[in-house]
Structure formats: C-alpha cells, structure tokens
C-alpha positions in Angstrom: -21.0 -7.0 -0.8 -19.9 -5.5 2.6 -22.5 -4.3 5.1 -22.5 -2.4 8.3 -24.4 -2.7 11.6 -24.3 -1.5 15.2 -24.7 -3.6 18.3 -26.5 -2.8 21.6 -25.1 -3.0 25.1 -26.7 -4.5 28.2 -28.3 -1.1 28.8 -30.1 -1.3 25.4 -28.1 1.6 24.0 -26.4 1.4 20.7 -22.6 1.3 20.7 -21.1 4.5 19.1 -18.9 2.5 16.6 -20.2 0.7 13.6 -19.1 -2.8 12.6 -18.7 -4.2 9.2 -18.3 -7.6 7.5 -16.6 -8.5 4.2 -15.9 -11.7 2.4 -12.2 -12.5 2.2 -10.3 -13.7 -0.9 -10.5 -17.3 0.2 -14.3 -17.2 0.7 -14.4 -16.7 4.5 -16.3 -13.9 6.2 -14.5 -11.6 8.5 -15.7 -8.8 10.7 -14.2 -5.5 11.7 -14.9 -2.4 13.7 -15.1 0.9 12.0 -15.8 4.5 13.2 -18.7 6.4 14.7 -19.8 7.3 11.2 -21.7 4.8 9.2 -20.6 6.3 5.8 -16.9 6.2 6.8 -17.3 2.6 8.1 -18.9 1.6 4.8 -16.1 3.2 2.8 -13.6 1.3 5.0 -15.4 -1.9 4.4 -15.5 -1.3 0.7 -11.8 -0.7 0.5 -11.2 -3.9 2.5 -13.6 -5.8 0.2 -11.9 -4.3 -2.9 -8.5 -5.5 -1.6 -9.8 -9.1 -1.2 -11.5 -9.0 -4.6 -8.2 -8.0 -6.2 -6.5 -11.0 -4.5 -9.3 -13.4 -5.7 -9.0 -12.0 -9.3 -5.2 -12.4 -9.3 -4.5 -8.7 -9.4 -2.8 -8.7 -6.1 -0.8 -11.6 -4.5 -2.3 -13.4 -1.5 -0.6 -13.2 1.9 2.5 -15.4 1.8 2.9 -18.1 4.3 6.6 -17.2 4.4 5.7 -13.8 6.0 4.4 -15.6 9.1 8.0 -16.6 9.9 9.4 -13.1 9.7 10.8 -11.8 13.0 8.3 -9.7 14.9 11.1 -7.2 15.8 12.0 -6.8 12.1 8.4 -6.2 11.0 7.6 -3.9 14.0 10.6 -1.8 13.1 9.4 -1.6 9.5 6.0 -0.5 10.8 7.5 2.2 13.0 9.7 3.5 10.2 6.7 3.7 8.0 4.8 5.6 10.7 7.6 8.1 11.2 7.6 8.7 7.5 3.9 8.8 6.6 1.8 7.1 9.2 0.0 10.2 10.5 -3.0 12.1 9.3 -3.1 12.9 5.6 0.3 11.1 5.1 2.1 13.3 7.7 4.7 11.6 10.0 3.8 10.5 13.4 4.5 13.0 16.2 7.7 12.5 18.2 5.9 11.4 21.3 3.5 9.1 19.4 6.4 7.4 17.7 8.3 6.9 20.9 5.2 5.5 22.7 4.3 3.2 19.8 7.8 1.6 19.8 7.7 1.2 23.6 4.3 -0.4 23.5 5.2 -2.9 20.7 8.4 -3.8 22.7 6.2 -4.4 25.7 3.8 -6.6 23.7 6.7 -8.6 22.4 7.9 -9.3 26.0 4.4 -10.0 27.4 3.3 -12.3 24.6 6.7 -13.8 23.8 6.4 -12.7 20.2 9.3 -13.8 18.1 7.7 -14.2 14.7 4.5 -13.0 13.1 3.2 -16.6 13.4 3.1 -16.0 17.2 0.2 -13.6 16.7 -2.1 -16.5 15.7 -4.9 -16.8 18.2 -3.3 -14.2 20.3 -6.6 -12.5 21.4 -7.1 -14.4 24.8 -3.5 -13.7 25.8 -3.7 -10.1 24.8 -6.8 -9.6 26.8 -5.2 -11.2 29.8 -2.2 -8.9 29.5 -4.5 -5.9 29.3 -6.4 -7.0 32.4 -3.1 -7.1 34.2 -2.4 -3.5 33.2 -5.9 -2.6 34.6 -5.1 -4.3 37.9 -2.0 -2.1 38.2 -4.4 0.8 38.5 -3.7 2.3 35.0 -6.3 4.7 33.6 -8.7 3.3 30.9 -7.1 5.6 28.3 -3.7 4.1 29.1 -5.0 0.5 28.7 -6.7 1.5 25.4 -3.4 3.0 24.1 -1.7 -0.3 24.7 -4.4 -2.2 23.0 -4.5 0.2 20.0 -0.8 -0.1 19.5 -0.9 -3.8 18.8 -4.3 -3.6 17.0 -3.0 -0.9 14.6 0.1 -3.0 14.0 -2.0 -6.0 13.1 -4.2 -3.9 10.8 -1.1 -2.7 9.0 0.3 -6.2 8.6 -3.1 -7.3 7.1 -3.0 -4.4 4.7 0.5 -5.2 3.7 -0.3 -8.9 3.2 1.9 -10.1 6.0 -1.1 -11.5 7.9 -4.1 -13.1 6.4 -6.6 -12.0 9.1 -6.5 -9.5 12.0 -6.1 -11.6 15.2 -7.4 -8.8 17.3 -10.5 -8.0 15.3 -12.8 -9.1 18.1 -10.9 -7.2 20.8 -13.5 -5.1 22.8 -13.3 -1.5 23.7 -12.2 -0.1 27.1 -13.8 2.6 29.1 -11.6 5.7 28.5 -13.6 8.1 30.6 -11.0 10.4 32.3 -10.6 9.9 36.0 -10.1 13.6 36.5 -11.2 16.6 34.6 -9.8 20.1 34.0 -11.7 23.2 35.0 -11.5 26.6 33.4 -10.1 29.5 35.4 -12.4 32.4 36.3 -11.5 35.9 35.3 -10.7 36.6 38.9 -8.4 33.6 39.1 -6.7 34.6 35.9 -5.9 38.0 37.3 -4.5 36.5 40.5 -2.4 34.0 38.5 -0.9 36.7 36.2 -0.2 39.1 39.1 1.7 36.4 41.1 3.7 35.0 38.2 7.2 36.3 37.1 7.2 38.4 33.9 8.4 35.6 31.6 5.9 33.1 32.8 3.2 35.8 32.9 3.6 36.4 29.2 3.6 32.6 28.5 0.3 32.2 30.5 -1.2 35.1 28.6 -0.3 33.6 25.3 -1.7 30.2 26.3 -4.9 31.8 27.5 -5.3 34.0 24.4 -4.5 31.3 21.9 -5.3 27.9 23.4 -2.0 26.6 22.1 -0.6 23.5 23.8 2.7 23.4 25.6 4.5 21.6 22.8 3.2 24.0 20.2 4.2 27.0 22.3 7.7 25.4 22.7 8.1 25.2 18.9 7.3 28.8 18.3 10.1 31.0 17.1 10.3 34.8 16.6 9.8 34.2 12.8 6.3 32.8 13.5 5.1 36.1 15.0 3.3 38.3 12.5 2.8 41.8 13.7 0.9 43.0 10.6 -1.8 40.3 10.8 -1.8 40.2 14.7 -1.1 36.5 15.1 1.1 33.4 14.8 1.9 31.2 11.9 1.7 27.5 12.9 3.6 24.7 11.1 2.1 21.3 10.3 5.3 19.6 11.5 4.6 20.4 15.2 0.8 21.1 15.5 -1.3 18.3 16.9 -3.7 18.3 13.9 -0.7 18.2 11.5 -2.0 21.2 9.6 -0.4 24.6 9.0 -2.5 27.5 10.1 -2.7 31.0 11.5 -3.8 31.8 15.1 -5.1 35.3 15.6 -4.1 37.1 18.8 -5.1 40.4 20.5 -3.1 43.3 19.1 -2.0 44.3 22.6 -0.5 40.9 23.3 1.2 40.8 19.8 2.8 44.2 20.6 4.2 42.9 23.9 5.5 39.7 22.3 7.2 41.7 19.6 8.8 44.0 22.3 10.0 41.0 24.2 11.5 39.4 21.0 13.1 42.6 19.5 16.6 41.5 20.6 16.3 38.0 19.3 17.1 36.4 16.0 14.2 35.0 13.8 15.1 31.4 14.7 15.2 32.0 18.4 12.4 30.7 20.6 9.6 33.2 20.9 9.2 32.4 24.6 10.8 30.1 27.2 8.5 27.2 27.9 9.6 24.9 30.7 9.8 21.1 30.1 7.8 20.4 33.2 5.1 23.1 32.9 3.0 21.6 35.7 5.7 22.3 38.3 5.8 26.0 37.5 2.1 26.6 37.2 1.4 24.7 40.4 3.9 27.0 42.2 2.4 30.1 40.6 -1.2 29.0 41.5 -0.1 28.5 45.1 1.5 32.0 45.2 -1.7 33.4 43.7 -3.9 31.7 46.2 -5.8 29.8 43.5 -7.0 26.3 44.3 -5.3 23.7 42.1 -8.3 21.4 42.6 -11.9 22.0 43.5 -14.3 19.1 44.4 -16.7 18.3 41.6 -15.1 20.8 39.2 -11.7 19.4 38.4 -8.1 20.5 38.5 -6.0 23.3 37.0 -2.7 22.5 35.2 -1.1 24.1 32.2 -3.5 22.3 29.7 -6.4 23.8 31.7 -5.4 27.1 30.1 -6.6 25.7 26.8 -9.8 24.6 28.5 -10.1 28.2 29.8 -9.6 29.6 26.3 -12.3 27.4 24.8 -14.8 28.2 27.6 -14.2 31.9 27.5 -14.6 31.8 23.7 -18.1 30.3 24.0 -19.0 32.7 26.9 -17.9 35.7 24.9 -20.5 34.9 22.3 -18.4 33.2 19.6 -20.3 30.7 17.6 -19.7 27.0 17.9 -18.0 27.0 14.5 -15.7 29.9 15.5 -14.8 28.0 18.6 -14.0 24.9 16.7 -11.8 26.8 14.2 -9.9 28.7 16.8 -9.3 25.5 18.8 -8.2 23.8 15.5 -10.4 20.7 16.1 -11.5 18.4 13.3 -15.0 18.1 14.8 -17.3 20.4 16.8 -18.1 17.6 19.1 -14.4 17.5 20.3 -14.6 21.3 21.1 -17.9 21.2 22.9 -17.6 17.8 24.8 -13.9 18.0 25.8 -13.0 21.6 26.3 -16.0 24.0 26.7 -17.2 23.7 30.3 -20.5 24.8 31.9 -19.7 26.9 34.9 -22.0 26.3 38.0 -22.7 30.0 38.5 -23.8 30.4 34.9 -26.1 27.3 35.2 -27.6 28.8 38.3 -28.2 32.1 36.6 -29.8 30.3 33.7 -32.1 28.4 36.1 -33.1 31.7 37.8 -33.8 33.3 34.4 -36.1 30.5 33.4 -37.9 30.7 36.8 -38.4 34.5 36.5 -39.7 34.1 33.0 -42.3 31.6 34.1 -43.4 33.9 37.0 -44.0 36.9 34.7 -47.7 38.1 34.9 -49.7 36.9 32.0 -51.1 39.5 29.6 -54.8 40.5 29.8 -55.6 38.7 26.6 -54.0 35.5 28.0 -56.0 35.7 31.3 -59.2 36.3 29.4 -58.5 33.3 27.2 -57.9 31.1 30.3 -61.0 32.4 32.0 -63.1 31.7 28.9 -61.7 28.1 28.7 -62.5 27.4 32.3 -66.1 28.7 31.9 -66.8 26.6 28.8 -65.1 23.5 30.1 
C-alpha cells in the first residue's frame, strides 16, 4: 500500500512537495516525488502501485531487458512525437516553444552524458547532477537549470510508464531554487498614460489590448479578426494557442472593442487582428524611453511587455475585483498563481494602509470605553 510524507529542510520548514513510496512488481521499494497536494500525490502513488500490481499479477508485461539496448535518440524522438500529439495538459499537444526546447534539452543531455542507449541511463544521477552544476557555474538562472533537469526527469518518467525502464534513475534528484532574479513591476496609471501618448497608433492599440486583457504576446499574435466579437464585447480564445490549453472568452471594454473593430473593418476574417512584433521588448523599451518612464526601478522590478499582464492583474485587484474574478480573467488554474506571481502590492498603497491603521488606533475612545478603563484601574 503506498504512503506519502513530507521532509523538513535545515531550517525546520516542511518542503512544499510530498513524497511517496510504492512496492515494485519485483518486491523492491521505490520512492518518488509528487506535487504540493497530498491527495494528488496519493493518487499518483496509487496509479504507480496499480501498474506494478498488474505486472506482478501478469496483467501487464514487465519491462523488457531488450528495451535497455534501444537507441536513446530513437526513444527520445518517440517521446517528443508523443508530446507533440498528446503530451500537454488534458491530452493537448505541447506548445510549439515547449516542444522545441524539450528536443534541444534532450539533445544536450545526450551529448553531456554520452547517452547512446537507454542502458546508459543506469546510475546516471551523479553525472546528471554534475552537468547541472556546470550549468549553474555558467551563471544560468535557477529556472533554466530546473528546466534542463525537468526535461530529462520527465523523459525518464515516461520511459518507466512505457515499460522501457524498470526504475526512474533520477527519482532522487533534488529541486533547484527557481526564485526569479528579477521581478516585473506594474505600471501606474500615470505611466500608462505617458506610454500610450508616446507610442505610435498601431502599438498604442496593442498596448491597450494587452493592458485591458492580460493576454500574452504569443496569444495576441494568434488573434485574428474572426476572434473579435462585437456583440459580446470580447475575444474568443482557442485552446491551440492559449497557454492553459483551454478555449475561452476574454471580455473587453466596449470602447476598446469598438476601436478594434474600426481598425479591422478593411481586413478579412483570417487576417491578424493586430500587428505584434516578434521582439516585443525592443519596441516597448523604445516607447518607454520616449515616454520618460523608467524601465527599471530599484527594489520594484522592471517593465517589459509581459509587465503589461502584471499591470492588468494588479489593477484588477485594486479596482475591487474578487480574488476569484482575478483568477478567472487571468485564466490561471490556481488562485495562488494569480496572487503570488502577478498581483503586486504597490509601496504607496502599503504606506496608505499603514497610515489608516495608525489613524484608527489614535481615534478617541468612546465615553463608555473610558469609563470601563477607569473602573478597571480603580478595582485593580
């Protein structure tokens, strides 16, 4: 019967991810790392245990020794083909960028670890950790190092699930610190006005749409005239190119919808709704400079095109929208993602909140309260 647990770090705090242990088909015990949810980790462990139970009962064939001699390139190509067909969330294909990076990372691993066959993955953990330390020494961000590690770890998990490998050789690979080196800051309303005033008309409309919808550059780039719905005041989003791989509808201000429709009236339904540059950062940096808006402020972070999405989330919360409404409009799977990654607390609002608390504490007490205090002091 599988079970789950969490370990503590040197600081005594529990690690966010749960671990699990199952008994394999040949009687050995193997451990794995699950998610931040205990129930999800237990379900994962139960599925893993069920698979080994089926092998032990003869309902599923055990991993074949012959698979260990299959060429790594052949199996990694099979894995990538599977991913581009159904490897994403809910059986959707991988995104184009994810698929490209996954192939590149596996090729890098093959070169770094001299992987010719699957058998070369046996006891590969020390060599893999050494290769990742070399990436760290090159000054790569923790998120980049974690992406390299996840590429090989996910491939090994897939091989175990397919029966190509008996055990996951990277099951004891530790996590990496993925804290961003730099953060994005939301624009103030004054900075937004300056940016829009200094931008050419085509980019001004693009910035307005990004600020009013929170759509990412790739999502904006995939919008066509047919996605604009004037009657419902919004945009239809397709699962094929949204990051969460879900179709949806993004409401927009009626005024903005009218101007988008006016700009697209001479276009065919399949034409791009707006021109979105490939290198968005180059253009927004130039427009920020023309507007006199600082690209980076010490202690607050930087402004780039994706910061427009951060601005959208922050303004949503400041406008009085509920946390659930913010999560829905941001199209996040969890509220934690919205609040932790995108909604920012502005220093001026924190200062105002501190002042409000101070003034509340300094309000004169009521007559009844003062009389109660005096009575307490006399009888003490």
